[in-house]
VOMARZA-480989 format. One line per 8 residues: number of its first residue (from 1); their letters; for each residue x, y, z of C-alpha. Coordinates in pm, 1 decimal. Example, Ala and Ser with C-alpha at 12.3 -4.5 7.8 and 13.67 -1.06 7.14 Angstrom:
2
1 = AS = 1230.0 -450.0 780.0; 1367.0 -106.0 714.0;
This chain:
425
1 = XXXXXXXX = 12948.0 9931.8 7642.8; 12692.6 9719.8 7455.0; 12769.1 9400.5 7651.5; 12748.3 9591.6 7977.6; 12417.0 9745.7 7873.4; 12249.5 9413.4 7807.1; 12401.2 9256.2 8117.0; 12265.3 9533.5 8339.2;
9 = XXXXXXXX = 11926.5 9524.4 8164.2; 11901.1 9148.0 8212.1; 11991.0 9177.8 8579.1; 11725.0 9443.2 8632.0; 11459.7 9234.4 8459.2; 11549.8 8921.5 8654.6; 11545.3 9121.5 8978.4; 11200.3 9263.1 8908.3;
17 = XXXXXXXX = 11057.7 8929.2 8797.3; 11194.3 8749.3 9102.9; 11030.5 9011.4 9323.4; 10690.6 8959.9 9159.2; 10584.3 8678.0 9389.2; 10319.9 8908.0 9528.7; 10100.5 8771.6 9801.7; 9730.8 8813.7 9723.9;
25 = XXXXXXXX = 9462.4 8847.4 9989.1; 9299.8 8532.6 10123.3; 8934.7 8607.9 10196.9; 8696.3 8372.9 10382.0; 8392.7 8256.8 10183.3; 8136.6 8416.1 10418.7; 7914.3 8678.2 10249.0; 7741.5 8978.1 10405.0;
33 = XXXXXXXX = 7501.9 9205.5 10214.6; 7486.3 9571.7 10306.7; 7109.9 9569.8 10251.6; 7073.7 9333.5 10548.4; 7218.7 9608.9 10767.9; 7001.3 9895.1 10646.7; 7167.6 10013.4 10325.6; 6932.0 10115.7 10047.1;
41 = XXXXXXXX = 6962.0 10269.3 9703.4; 6687.9 10514.0 9810.8; 6874.0 10634.2 10122.6; 7042.4 10974.4 10130.9; 7340.8 10835.8 10323.6; 7446.7 10469.5 10358.8; 7772.6 10529.7 10544.0; 7660.6 10385.9 10878.2;
49 = XXXXXXXX = 7497.8 10080.6 10723.1; 7795.1 9992.2 10501.4; 8042.2 10044.6 10785.0; 7830.5 9827.7 11014.9; 7836.1 9550.4 10753.7; 8215.6 9568.8 10731.8; 8245.6 9562.6 11111.3; 8011.1 9264.4 11147.3;
57 = XXXXXXXX = 8191.9 9077.8 10871.2; 8524.1 9146.0 11042.4; 8391.7 9028.5 11378.1; 8289.9 8700.3 11213.1; 8644.6 8646.1 11086.9; 8614.3 8820.8 10751.7; 8450.4 8758.4 10416.7; 8286.8 8948.6 10131.1;
65 = XXXXXXXX = 8075.5 9258.3 10187.1; 7834.6 9283.0 9893.2; 7689.1 9606.6 9760.1; 7420.5 9509.1 9505.0; 7301.5 9691.5 9193.6; 7173.4 10043.4 9252.4; 7320.9 10380.5 9349.9; 7434.7 10388.9 9713.0;
73 = XXXXXXXX = 7528.7 10730.3 9853.5; 7813.9 10699.7 10098.7; 8068.2 10890.2 10305.6; 8403.1 10768.7 10444.2; 8422.8 10396.9 10528.4; 8715.8 10207.7 10681.2; 8828.1 9861.6 10573.2; 8916.4 9584.9 10817.5;
81 = XXXXXXXX = 9145.3 9283.8 10766.4; 9020.3 8985.8 10565.2; 8748.5 9184.8 10386.7; 8654.5 9187.4 10017.8; 8432.9 9485.6 9937.0; 8236.3 9369.7 9631.3; 8055.7 9612.7 9402.5; 7813.4 9403.3 9202.5;
89 = XXXXXXXX = 7741.6 9468.0 8836.3; 7511.8 9770.6 8823.3; 7629.0 9904.8 9159.0; 7735.4 10268.5 9190.3; 7899.0 10357.8 9520.2; 7867.8 10735.5 9506.5; 8047.0 10976.9 9736.5; 7826.6 11217.7 9925.1;
97 = XXXXXXXX = 7826.2 11561.5 9761.0; 8070.3 11831.6 9861.5; 7791.4 12044.4 10005.8; 7897.7 12371.3 10167.8; 8261.5 12276.0 10192.2; 8267.8 12160.8 10552.2; 8027.4 11867.6 10552.8; 7787.6 12047.0 10783.8;
105 = XXXXXXXX = 7483.1 12012.0 10561.2; 7292.4 11688.7 10612.9; 7369.0 11445.9 10333.5; 7697.2 11614.4 10238.9; 8049.4 11482.7 10278.7; 8171.8 11511.3 10640.8; 8497.8 11672.7 10737.3; 8764.9 11530.3 10967.8;
113 = XXXXXXXX = 8664.1 11756.4 11253.5; 8837.6 12054.0 11096.0; 8701.8 12277.5 10822.1; 8809.3 12180.1 10472.4; 8980.2 11855.6 10581.1; 8825.2 11541.2 10438.2; 8875.9 11168.0 10484.5; 8918.5 10920.8 10199.1;
121 = XXXXXXXX = 8606.0 10747.1 10074.3; 8751.2 10396.2 10126.4; 9054.6 10370.3 10352.1; 9257.1 10122.9 10552.1; 9548.9 10148.9 10793.2; 9757.3 9862.6 10929.7; 9526.4 9592.9 10794.6; 9594.1 9294.6 10569.0;
129 = XXXXXXXX = 9415.1 9070.0 10323.2; 9188.5 9336.1 10176.3; 9022.3 9353.8 9839.2; 8796.0 9588.5 9644.5; 8641.8 9406.8 9349.8; 8345.3 9352.7 9121.8; 8199.0 9512.5 8810.4; 8053.9 9818.6 8978.4;
137 = XXXXXXXX = 8150.7 10186.6 8983.4; 8294.7 10417.7 9247.5; 8174.6 10768.9 9160.2; 8359.2 11057.1 9326.4; 8122.5 11332.1 9207.9; 8429.8 11552.3 9189.3; 8309.3 11856.7 8995.2; 8206.2 12064.5 9298.9;
145 = XXXXXXXX = 8527.3 11965.3 9479.0; 8740.2 12081.6 9186.7; 8559.2 12415.6 9174.4; 8602.6 12464.4 9548.6; 8972.0 12372.0 9529.7; 9039.6 12620.1 9251.9; 8892.1 12890.5 9475.5; 9070.1 12772.5 9792.2;
153 = XXXXXXXX = 9389.2 12570.8 9747.7; 9408.6 12488.3 10118.9; 9123.2 12237.7 10093.2; 9244.0 11883.0 10168.4; 9043.5 11648.9 9948.3; 9035.2 11275.2 10004.4; 9111.1 10988.4 9767.0; 8850.2 10741.6 9649.8;
161 = XXXXXXXX = 9069.2 10457.9 9781.8; 9376.8 10488.7 10005.7; 9561.3 10217.3 10197.5; 9854.8 10289.9 10432.1; 10071.2 10032.5 10609.7; 9860.4 9752.8 10461.1; 9964.9 9416.3 10318.4; 9819.4 9175.8 10065.4;
169 = XXXXXXXX = 9595.0 9413.6 9871.1; 9400.7 9357.0 9550.5; 9187.4 9605.1 9357.4; 9025.4 9452.3 9050.4; 8743.3 9478.7 8798.8; 8587.2 9803.4 8915.9; 8556.5 10144.2 8754.4; 8658.3 10460.1 8941.9;
177 = XXXXXXXX = 8567.8 10804.4 8815.1; 8570.7 11174.4 8898.2; 8765.7 11155.9 9224.0; 8777.9 11474.8 9433.8; 9155.6 11422.2 9441.6; 9358.4 11105.8 9365.4; 9162.3 10796.2 9264.4; 9384.3 10529.4 9428.6;
185 = XXXXXXXX = 9678.8 10580.5 9665.9; 9892.0 10283.9 9771.4; 10057.5 10450.1 10068.1; 10377.6 10418.5 10264.4; 10438.7 10102.0 10459.8; 10220.3 9892.1 10231.6; 10338.5 9594.6 10023.7; 10223.0 9304.6 9808.3;
193 = XXXXXXXX = 9969.7 9489.4 9596.2; 9787.7 9388.2 9277.9; 9577.1 9630.3 9074.4; 9424.4 9476.0 8764.1; 9146.3 9507.6 8509.3; 9020.8 9843.6 8632.0; 8918.8 10163.5 8455.9; 8985.2 10513.2 8588.5;
201 = XXXXXXXX = 8839.3 10818.6 8423.2; 8825.2 11190.7 8499.0; 8839.9 11504.6 8279.7; 9183.5 11633.1 8190.2; 9108.5 11960.1 8373.5; 9032.2 11785.9 8706.3; 9306.7 11910.6 8944.2; 9539.0 11650.4 9102.4;
209 = XXXXXXXX = 9314.4 11365.5 8991.7; 9597.1 11111.8 8957.0; 9491.3 10762.9 8858.4; 9715.7 10556.3 9085.9; 9982.3 10689.8 9324.8; 10234.5 10436.9 9455.5; 10459.3 10479.4 9762.6; 10522.3 10110.2 9826.3;
217 = XXXXXXXX = 10726.6 9805.9 9714.8; 10616.5 9483.9 9546.8; 10340.7 9611.4 9320.3; 10183.7 9468.3 9005.1; 9951.7 9681.0 8788.9; 9812.6 9534.9 8467.5; 9528.6 9547.2 8215.2; 9412.8 9891.2 8329.4;
225 = XXXXXXXX = 9271.4 10185.1 8133.9; 9346.9 10521.7 8289.1; 9254.4 10873.7 8176.4; 9261.6 11157.0 8430.9; 9367.6 11513.8 8506.1; 9716.8 11450.6 8639.3; 9961.6 11158.1 8642.9; 9798.9 10844.9 8505.9;
233 = XXXXXXXX = 10028.8 10654.8 8739.9; 10280.7 10819.3 8975.0; 10556.6 10618.8 9142.9; 10693.3 10804.8 9443.0; 10951.3 10748.0 9718.4; 10955.9 10391.8 9845.3; 10842.3 10237.8 9516.0; 11050.9 9926.8 9446.5;
241 = XXXXXXXX = 11000.8 9612.0 9244.4; 10702.9 9738.7 9048.7; 10570.0 9607.9 8718.0; 10316.1 9799.6 8510.4; 10203.9 9598.1 8210.6; 9942.2 9606.1 7934.5; 9786.1 9936.6 8040.0; 9630.4 10199.1 7813.1;
249 = XXXXXXXX = 9671.3 10564.1 7905.6; 9451.3 10845.0 7774.9; 9445.0 11207.0 7891.5; 9680.1 11265.7 8184.8; 10046.6 11335.0 8250.2; 10186.8 10989.9 8180.8; 10324.5 10689.4 8364.4; 10545.9 10895.0 8591.1;
257 = XXXXXXXX = 10822.4 10852.5 8843.1; 10824.7 11126.9 9104.4; 10834.4 11398.8 9194.1; 10935.3 11243.9 9530.2; 11187.0 10986.6 9409.2; 11411.4 10883.3 9699.9; 11492.0 10513.4 9684.4; 11292.8 10426.9 9374.0;
265 = XXXXXXXX = 11439.2 10122.5 9199.8; 11354.5 9822.8 8984.0; 11075.7 9965.8 8770.7; 10937.5 9787.0 8464.3; 10673.4 9949.7 8242.4; 10597.8 9711.9 7957.6; 10353.8 9669.0 7669.1; 10162.2 9990.9 7735.1;
273 = XXXXXXXX = 10014.0 10254.8 7504.1; 9981.7 10631.1 7542.8; 9745.9 10842.5 7331.7; 9677.6 11215.0 7381.1; 9857.9 11232.0 7714.7; 10058.7 11539.9 7814.3; 10365.6 11321.6 7868.1; 10432.2 10947.4 7865.1;
281 = XXXXXXXX = 10771.7 10832.7 7991.2; 10804.9 11090.7 8267.2; 11062.8 11107.0 8546.9; 11072.2 11417.4 8764.7; 11256.0 11517.5 9079.5; 11460.0 11798.7 9229.5; 11751.2 11853.3 9466.1; 11536.2 11816.8 9778.9;
289 = XXXXXXXX = 11330.2 11512.0 9675.1; 11565.0 11255.1 9524.9; 11845.3 11008.6 9584.6; 11895.8 10647.2 9475.7; 11680.3 10629.8 9161.9; 11799.9 10336.0 8953.7; 11716.8 10042.7 8730.4; 11424.2 10167.1 8523.5;
297 = XXXXXXXX = 11293.8 10000.0 8207.5; 11019.3 10118.0 7970.5; 10973.6 9861.4 7692.9; 10735.6 9769.9 7410.4; 10559.0 10105.7 7421.9; 10356.9 10304.3 7165.7; 10314.8 10679.9 7210.5; 10082.3 10883.7 6988.9;
305 = XXXXXXXX = 10010.0 11258.3 6990.3; 10186.8 11334.0 7317.3; 10344.1 11674.5 7377.8; 10654.3 11553.0 7564.2; 10677.0 11175.8 7517.0; 11006.0 11146.6 7706.0; 11056.6 11390.6 7991.6; 11329.5 11321.0 8246.4;
313 = XXXXXXXX = 11433.5 11608.2 8471.6; 11605.2 11681.1 8801.0; 11450.0 12029.4 8805.7; 11081.3 11965.4 8872.4; 10862.8 12168.0 8873.7; 11058.7 12449.5 8710.6; 11332.5 12390.3 8455.6; 11585.3 12671.6 8400.1;
321 = XXXXXXXX = 11514.7 12885.1 8095.8; 11875.1 12841.8 7987.6; 12095.7 12542.0 8058.5; 12388.9 12768.1 8147.6; 12207.0 12965.3 8416.9; 12241.0 12702.6 8692.0; 12568.5 12607.5 8858.2; 12675.0 12290.6 9036.8;
329 = XXXXXXXX = 12587.5 12253.3 9403.7; 12707.5 12014.0 9670.8; 12583.4 11658.9 9619.4; 12360.5 11553.6 9911.3; 12155.2 11246.0 9999.2; 11854.9 11407.2 9830.2; 12025.5 11494.2 9501.6; 11853.1 11300.3 9221.3;
337 = XXXXXXXX = 12091.3 11027.1 9106.2; 11916.6 10868.0 8807.1; 12114.5 10560.8 8699.3; 12043.3 10279.6 8451.1; 11748.5 10391.9 8239.7; 11660.0 10162.9 7950.0; 11408.0 10254.5 7679.8; 11357.4 9979.1 7424.4;
345 = XXXXXXXX = 11119.5 9879.6 7147.4; 10933.0 10210.0 7154.3; 10739.5 10382.4 6875.3; 10675.1 10755.0 6918.9; 10489.9 10954.6 6654.7; 10298.9 11278.6 6597.1; 10451.3 11441.3 6906.4; 10552.5 11803.5 6960.4;
353 = XXXXXXXX = 10892.8 11735.4 7120.7; 11115.5 11431.6 7077.1; 11207.1 11454.9 7443.5; 11394.3 11628.4 7724.1; 11657.2 11464.2 7945.6; 11807.1 11711.7 8190.7; 12018.8 11633.7 8495.8; 12180.7 11869.0 8745.1;
361 = XXXXXXXX = 12541.8 11972.3 8678.0; 12677.9 11824.5 9002.2; 12530.4 11478.5 8935.8; 12443.2 11398.5 8573.4; 12189.6 11136.0 8477.8; 12388.6 10817.0 8406.1; 12362.7 10517.7 8176.5; 12069.7 10587.5 7946.2;
369 = XXXXXXXX = 12005.9 10352.1 7655.0; 11768.1 10393.8 7360.2; 11730.8 10046.0 7210.4; 11519.2 10027.0 6893.2; 11340.6 10353.1 6974.9; 11186.6 10533.4 6678.3; 11074.3 10892.3 6733.1; 10885.6 11119.8 6493.8;
377 = XXXXXXXX = 10823.6 11468.2 6630.3; 10800.2 11833.3 6535.0; 11098.8 11942.3 6744.8; 11414.0 11761.1 6851.6; 11544.3 11616.3 7177.0; 11734.2 11817.6 7437.0; 11998.5 11630.7 7637.4; 12171.8 11819.0 7921.3;
385 = XXXXXXXX = 12406.3 11680.2 8187.5; 12376.6 11314.8 8091.6; 12674.7 11079.8 8100.7; 12700.8 10756.0 7906.9; 12395.2 10780.1 7681.0; 12365.1 10571.8 7367.4; 12125.7 10502.8 7079.4; 12146.2 10143.4 6956.5;
393 = XXXXXXXX = 11970.6 9894.8 6728.3; 11848.4 10149.6 6476.8; 11715.1 10406.9 6722.1; 11637.6 10731.1 6542.5; 11477.8 11073.1 6578.1; 11298.7 11233.3 6283.7; 11193.8 11598.4 6325.8; 11024.3 11864.5 6115.4;
401 = XXXXXXXX = 11214.8 12160.8 6258.9; 11582.8 12210.7 6346.8; 11834.3 11954.9 6464.8; 11722.3 11617.2 6592.6; 11941.2 11636.6 6903.7; 12070.5 11932.3 7102.8; 12324.2 11858.0 7375.8; 12498.8 12031.1 7663.7;
409 = XXXXXXXX = 12765.8 11863.1 7876.2; 12658.9 11532.5 7723.7; 12798.7 11307.2 7451.0; 12532.7 11076.3 7307.1; 12660.2 10790.2 7095.6; 12497.9 10617.0 6800.4; 12295.9 10905.3 6653.1; 12361.0 11196.5 6419.6;
417 = XXXXXXXX = 12273.7 11515.4 6603.9; 12151.2 11692.7 6291.2; 11958.7 11426.7 6100.8; 11870.7 11196.1 6390.9; 11974.4 10893.3 6191.0; 12162.7 10600.3 6344.2; 12541.0 10622.1 6341.4; 12758.4 10314.6 6379.4;
425 = X = 13108.3 10328.4 6524.7;
């Protein structure tokens, strides 16, 4: 098996690397300042002025739209092709306040024409060559939104940035914080996306405040710091050929795959750190959301003080209380089919659980390799319905309570179930 493992791993890596020729936006050198079109740090609402600047810049063939230092209150704005929205150092682009919940109070965030339905702060559809950059801040002012959502779960809150069916995208340098909902969504139909050198921050109690949600192929995310109230990064259906590298994750639910996982393949998460997250290496799906998940590598990772550092399940959001209580069902096109998962050069310490890997009985998780993975946790790892799983190159699990590994309908190789020490054939 060992030769096959490294052959498959090498093929996955070469496939991801070859797909990383990501086209970046080409922006004309023309510059437009929003203050020339009526925007002001003293204004209660700069939406019209900023949108007019974008429109005029687009009409001239594109260029950079500059928002200078100062706090600029703003509602929903729409990007056009060949535009770089630049937030200068000292700039705060601040979302209009939630107001009464329907955007009917002057100076509050407008709805989409229906009560409790809100547009994204910065959006784009079917455009190309777009960029959001600079050293400034996008402030979502999310606290009132979170309170309103807890009282009324039907509220549809917007993202700070969302692009759908867009190509050649770059988001770099900026800081995003306190989004009403998700901070950045890279939506369906988009491709060739770079997100780099950004910071995302929201409290861990902020509902659904994911850092970055991905539904698209050909994505590179690197040198980012993300702490939020839900998934730090979530890769959902349609995510292919994605590299996430040199990112630091604070509070949040981890660098996740799912819960909509159909067609996800060729994922590389490398040289990242997790500290005080709820989870870290997290893959989640269920019988109605999956199909075709394969070729996933997490490598060169450190994980510190994380409750469930490794959490892979085909039962999201609710895992059976007992592994024997669920029976096999018919395999369908949406049955999660996790295949080829490689975890290598990973240090995990001061965690509550060593991990959970739990497939469905009709289609076990297949080909899982722990390569030089060292785990220190309070409780051991649970492995249910997993075929062809191995611990190699000194991988070990050290626990304070009970057995290191508990299995059901699985036969891990290379580790002693009781002590968690490596076992050679």
